C-alpha positions as CSV (number, residue, x, y, z in Angstrom):
1,M,175.2,172.1,153.6
2,E,178.1,169.6,153.2
3,L,176.4,166.2,153.7
4,Q,178.6,163.0,153.8
5,D,177.8,159.7,152.2
6,F,174.9,157.4,153.7
7,A,176.0,154.3,155.7
8,T,173.6,151.7,157.1
9,R,173.3,151.8,160.9
10,E,170.7,149.1,161.1
11,L,169.2,146.1,159.2
12,Y,166.2,144.6,160.1
13,S,164.7,141.4,158.3
14,R,161.8,139.2,159.3
15,L,160.1,136.1,157.5
16,G,156.5,135.7,158.9
17,F,154.7,132.1,159.0
18,N,151.2,131.7,157.5
19,Q,150.4,129.3,160.3
20,P,152.1,129.1,163.9
21,V,154.8,126.6,164.0
22,L,154.0,124.6,167.2
23,S,157.3,122.5,167.5
24,I,159.3,125.3,168.8
25,L,157.3,124.9,172.2
26,D,158.8,121.7,172.4
27,R,162.6,122.4,171.1
28,Q,163.4,125.6,172.9
29,G,166.5,123.9,174.6
30,E,167.7,122.7,171.5
31,T,167.0,126.0,169.7
32,M,169.2,127.5,172.2
33,Q,171.8,125.3,171.5
34,L,171.5,125.7,167.5
35,M,171.4,129.3,167.7
36,H,174.7,129.4,170.2
37,E,176.8,127.5,167.9
38,A,175.6,129.4,164.8
39,L,176.0,133.0,166.3
40,D,178.3,132.7,169.3
41,L,175.8,134.4,171.6
42,T,174.5,133.7,175.1
43,N,172.4,136.4,175.9
44,F,169.0,134.2,175.5
45,T,165.5,135.3,176.5
46,V,163.2,132.3,176.4
47,P,159.1,133.7,176.1
48,P,156.7,130.9,175.9
49,T,156.5,130.9,172.0
50,A,160.1,131.9,171.2
51,V,163.9,131.7,171.5
52,E,165.9,134.9,171.1
53,V,169.1,136.0,171.9
54,A,171.3,139.0,171.8
55,D,174.9,140.6,172.4
56,E,175.2,142.0,176.0
57,Q,173.9,145.4,175.1
58,N,171.0,144.1,172.9
59,R,172.2,145.9,169.8
60,D,171.9,142.5,167.7
61,Q,169.2,140.3,168.2
62,F,167.9,137.2,166.8
63,R,164.7,135.2,167.3
64,I,163.4,132.2,166.1
65,G,159.6,131.9,167.3
66,R,156.2,130.2,166.6
67,H,155.0,133.0,164.2
68,Q,158.5,134.5,162.5
69,I,161.8,134.4,162.5
70,F,163.9,138.0,162.5
71,S,167.5,139.3,162.8
72,R,168.4,142.8,163.7
73,L,171.6,144.0,163.3
74,T,173.1,147.6,164.4
75,T,176.8,146.7,164.7
76,A,177.7,145.2,161.3
77,D,180.6,146.9,159.8
78,D,179.0,147.5,156.5
79,L,175.9,146.3,154.8
80,E,177.4,143.3,152.9
81,D,178.5,141.9,156.4
82,A,175.1,142.5,157.5
83,V,173.5,140.7,154.6
84,N,175.7,137.8,155.0
85,R,174.9,137.4,158.4
86,I,171.2,137.4,158.1
87,E,171.3,135.2,155.3
88,A,173.3,132.4,157.1
89,F,171.2,132.8,160.2
90,F,168.0,132.5,158.1
91,N,169.1,129.1,156.1
92,V,170.0,127.9,159.9
93,A,166.7,128.4,161.3
94,L,164.6,127.6,158.5
95,G,166.5,124.2,158.4
96,H,165.9,123.7,162.0
97,L,162.1,124.3,162.1
98,D,161.0,123.4,158.7
99,P,158.0,126.1,159.2
100,P,155.0,125.9,156.8
101,H,154.9,128.8,154.1
102,I,156.2,132.3,154.4
103,D,153.2,134.9,154.1
104,S,155.4,138.6,154.3
105,I,159.1,139.4,154.2
106,N,159.7,142.6,156.1
107,V,162.8,144.3,155.4
108,R,163.8,147.8,157.5
109,S,167.0,149.9,157.3
110,C,168.2,153.1,158.8
111,D,170.4,154.8,156.9
112,I,172.7,157.9,158.4
113,A,174.7,160.6,156.5
114,P,176.8,162.8,158.8
115,A,176.2,166.7,158.4
116,E,178.1,169.7,160.0
117,S,175.2,170.8,162.1
118,F,171.5,169.9,163.3
119,E,170.4,173.4,162.8
120,G,172.0,174.1,159.3
121,L,170.7,170.7,157.8
122,R,167.3,171.5,159.5
123,D,167.3,174.6,157.8
124,R,168.5,173.6,154.4
125,M,165.9,171.1,154.2
126,N,162.9,173.1,155.2
127,E,164.3,175.6,152.4
128,S,165.0,172.9,149.7
129,L,161.9,170.6,150.2
130,I,159.1,172.7,151.2
131,N,158.3,175.2,148.4
132,D,156.8,178.0,150.4
133,F,158.6,177.3,153.5
134,S,158.8,181.3,154.3
135,G,154.4,181.3,154.3
136,L,154.5,178.2,156.5
137,K,157.0,180.1,159.0
138,N,154.5,182.9,159.0
139,A,151.5,180.8,159.5
140,M,153.1,178.7,162.5
141,S,154.5,182.4,163.9
142,I,157.2,180.6,165.9
143,A,160.3,179.1,164.9
144,S,160.8,175.6,163.8
145,S,163.2,173.4,166.1
146,D,162.8,170.2,164.2
147,A,161.9,168.6,160.8
148,G,160.7,165.2,159.6
149,W,159.0,164.1,156.3
150,V,157.3,160.6,156.0
151,Q,155.8,158.9,152.8
152,E,153.6,155.8,152.7
153,F,153.3,153.5,149.7
154,D,151.1,150.7,149.0
155,E,151.2,148.9,145.3
156,G,151.0,145.5,144.3
157,D,152.4,142.8,146.7
158,I,154.8,146.1,148.7
159,S,153.8,148.2,151.2
160,G,155.8,150.5,153.4
161,R,157.0,153.8,154.7
162,V,159.8,156.5,153.9
163,Q,160.7,158.7,156.5
164,F,163.8,161.1,156.9
165,G,165.1,164.4,158.4
166,P,167.5,165.8,160.6
167,M,168.5,163.6,163.7
168,R,171.1,164.1,166.7
169,S,172.9,160.9,168.0
170,E,171.0,160.9,171.2
171,E,167.8,160.8,169.1
172,L,169.2,158.2,167.3
173,A,170.0,155.8,170.1
174,D,166.3,156.5,171.0
175,L,165.1,155.4,167.8
176,L,166.9,152.2,167.5
177,Q,166.6,151.7,171.3
178,V,170.5,150.9,171.6
179,P,172.9,152.6,173.5
180,E,175.1,155.5,171.5
181,R,178.0,154.3,169.7
182,T,181.3,156.5,170.0
183,D,181.5,156.8,166.3
184,D,178.1,157.9,165.8
185,P,178.3,161.6,164.3
186,P,176.6,163.9,166.5
187,N,174.4,165.6,164.1
188,M,173.0,163.7,160.8
189,L,170.5,163.0,157.8
190,F,168.6,160.0,158.8
191,L,166.9,157.8,156.4
192,L,164.3,155.0,157.4
193,V,162.8,152.6,154.8
194,N,160.7,149.9,155.6
195,T,159.2,147.6,153.4
196,N,156.8,144.5,153.9
197,V,156.5,142.2,150.8
198,I,153.5,139.7,150.9
199,T,154.3,136.3,149.9
200,P,151.4,133.5,149.9
201,N,152.2,130.3,149.9
202,L,156.1,130.9,149.5
203,S,158.0,127.6,150.4
204,T,160.8,127.3,152.8
205,A,163.1,126.1,149.9
206,D,162.6,129.5,147.8
207,A,162.2,131.6,151.0
208,V,166.0,132.9,151.5
209,E,166.0,133.8,147.9
210,R,162.9,135.8,147.9
211,W,164.2,137.6,150.9
212,Q,167.4,138.2,148.8
213,S,165.1,139.9,146.1
214,A,163.0,141.8,148.7
215,T,166.1,143.3,150.2
216,E,167.7,144.4,146.8
217,R,164.1,146.0,146.5
218,Q,164.1,147.8,149.6
219,R,168.0,148.8,149.2
220,G,166.9,150.0,145.9
221,I,164.4,152.3,147.6
222,A,166.9,153.6,150.2
223,N,169.5,154.4,147.4
224,R,167.4,156.3,145.3
225,V,165.8,158.7,148.0
226,G,169.3,159.0,149.6
227,G,170.8,159.9,146.1
228,W,167.8,162.5,145.5
229,L,168.1,163.8,149.1
230,K,172.0,164.6,148.6
231,D,171.0,166.3,144.9
232,R,168.5,168.6,146.8
233,L,170.7,169.7,149.7
234,A,174.0,170.0,147.6
């Protein structure tokens, strides 16, 4: 099974506040102007407790709210570009709100590796990752049409989930809730890594640096799991 290198298709980051930031309720117009100048986007949504802006197809989203700030990118050219854009937005948002302490940092990514065929990848993963796949097939007494694996973890200050399996381009669009991209491969191995780091009493002055550390930690998990998958499927 020929499997190409992984590329990041989505990067999501969230900073959660330990107390509501009530000032957003009176500064929504000012916040919209700030976000427009920082992001050059105009597709605003203004719910009662936040300001959110996205591109025209809602592929990239940014939010400044009473309980959190977040950024979700699905159009970044590469991972470094995505990280730089999120960092710039977080600096602007934290400087604007001066919120209370940050109590959690969530970092999620979806990486994809193009594959020759969905069926070939599915069968190869079943055979490589399930010790007694023939026994499982006999127990099911019906052919497998899809497959997926989930591992959850919770240790110290970090918890999360690792999920991977074969995927088609239309399924990826549904997963990310965005339109299909013309450059998405028709068949792929997807790898979703979602981490949540607890950061009690983290000041806003230290928030971006801690987010960088959390992102490196998350990407370390994604890179190691991706490398293991490629070795097993080679």
